[in-house]
N, C-alpha and C positions, 0 to 999 in steps of 0.2 A: 503494500498499499502505500502510495507517495505522499507526500503534503505540499501543499501551495501555502506561502505569504499572500498576503492581504495588505495594502499599505495605505489607508485609508487616512485624511488629515486630522488631527486632533480636534479639529471643532465639530465635524461630523460625529468622529466617536461618539464625540460626550454628547451630542443630542440623542447618538442609539441609546446610551447607557441611561438619561432620563425616560427615553419612551419605554423604555425594558422596565424599569422603575415602576412607570404609570402601569403599565398593563400585568404587571403583579398585583400591584390592587384592586383589577378588575373581579366581580363578582363572574365573567365568562370565565379566569383564569383559574382561579376558583374551582368554581363548577371543574372544568376541564382534568388538575388532577387530581379532583377526588373522585370525578369519572374512571382515570387510567388503576388509579389506587381500587377501586370496584371489578375491576373486570381482570385486572391479575390473583386477584384472590378464588377464581371458579370459572371453568368456561361456558360462555355465553354463544347463543346462536344470534345470526340474525336479527330473527325477528325480536329476541330480548332484546337489544341494544336500539330496535327503532329504524332499524332499516329498510 
């Protein structure tokens, strides 16, 4: 597996960090974490997950 380096301006990086912190405070993100935790405990079908 190879790795690549990406260089972004500091201002862009700082803006991305702020957006990520904002996202992590949303109810949608918290619900997504809860969902992924729930599906790791047992096997679900597509119907169980609402697909």
